[in-house]
C-alpha positions as CSV (number, residue, x, y, z in Angstrom):
1,M,163.7,25.1,122.2
2,R,160.0,24.6,122.3
3,Y,158.6,21.7,123.6
4,K,155.0,20.0,124.7
5,D,153.7,19.0,128.0
6,G,149.9,17.8,128.0
7,E,147.9,20.7,126.4
8,F,150.3,23.5,127.1
9,E,153.7,24.5,124.6
10,F,156.6,25.8,126.7
11,E,159.4,27.8,124.9
12,D,162.7,28.6,126.9
13,G,163.5,32.3,127.1
14,E,166.9,33.7,128.9
15,T,164.8,34.2,131.9
16,E,161.4,33.1,132.0
17,I,159.6,30.4,130.1
18,R,156.7,31.6,127.5
19,V,153.8,29.4,127.9
20,F,151.1,28.5,124.9
21,H,147.7,26.9,124.8
22,K,146.6,26.0,121.8
23,R,149.6,28.1,120.0
24,R,148.4,30.9,121.4
25,P,150.6,32.7,124.3
26,I,149.0,33.1,127.5
27,G,151.9,34.4,129.9
28,T,155.0,33.3,131.1
29,I,156.6,31.5,134.4
30,E,159.9,31.6,135.7
31,T,161.9,29.2,137.7
32,M,162.6,29.4,141.6
33,V,164.2,27.4,144.1
34,E,162.0,26.5,147.5
35,A,163.6,26.6,151.1
36,S,163.9,22.9,150.7
37,G,166.0,23.1,147.4
38,R,163.3,21.9,145.3
39,Y,162.7,23.6,141.9
40,C,159.2,25.4,141.5
41,F,157.9,28.0,139.1
42,R,156.1,31.2,139.5
43,L,153.9,33.3,137.6
44,G,155.9,36.0,135.3
45,F,153.8,39.0,136.3
46,D,153.7,37.7,139.7
47,R,156.4,40.7,141.7
48,R,155.5,40.3,145.3
49,K,158.2,39.5,147.9
50,K,156.9,36.3,148.4
51,P,155.1,34.8,145.3
52,R,152.9,32.2,144.9
53,T,154.9,29.0,143.9
54,Y,153.7,25.9,141.4
55,R,155.4,22.5,141.5
56,G,155.4,21.5,138.1
57,R,155.4,23.6,134.8
58,V,151.9,22.2,133.8
59,H,150.3,23.6,137.5
60,A,151.8,27.1,136.6
61,A,150.5,26.8,133.0
62,Q,147.1,25.7,134.4
63,A,147.2,29.1,136.6
64,L,147.7,31.4,134.0
65,L,145.3,29.5,131.7
66,V,142.3,30.3,134.2
67,I,143.7,33.7,135.0
68,D,143.6,34.3,131.1
69,S,139.8,32.9,130.6
70,I,138.9,35.6,133.3
71,R,141.0,38.6,132.1
72,K,139.1,37.6,128.5
73,E,135.8,37.6,130.1
74,A,136.3,41.2,131.9
75,S,137.8,42.7,129.0
76,R,134.7,41.9,127.1
77,G,133.0,44.4,129.6
78,K,130.6,41.2,130.9
79,L,132.3,41.5,134.3
80,A,132.1,44.0,137.4
81,I,135.4,44.2,139.2
82,E,133.9,42.4,142.2
83,E,132.8,39.7,140.0
84,V,136.5,39.4,138.4
85,I,137.3,39.1,141.9
86,V,135.0,36.2,142.9
87,R,135.8,34.3,140.0
88,A,139.7,34.5,140.7
89,W,138.8,33.2,144.3
90,D,136.7,30.4,143.4
91,T,138.9,29.0,140.8
92,K,142.1,29.4,142.8
93,P,144.6,26.8,141.6
94,S,146.4,24.9,143.7
95,S,150.3,26.0,144.7
96,A,152.9,24.3,146.4
97,P,153.4,25.1,150.1
98,S,155.2,28.3,151.2
């Protein structure tokens, strides 16, 4: 089932939620439960032991959009790896407290 929230569209999968921006897939997010029992989301590719969590699908989708834009700039060969890291650090989206 596909549904829209703001500028993002979400499509439920078996284990993850696919995220679209302007009908273009930008990544996946997965549902988690915080220690407090509250539902939150993590990015599909974040496989760390304690992943960064986001309260709300839209916040996680915004993080995916920022990462996607930095990835596109880097793939065009315009950015050095150091510049990618600096931009990622500067545009760090807010997350839920761990």
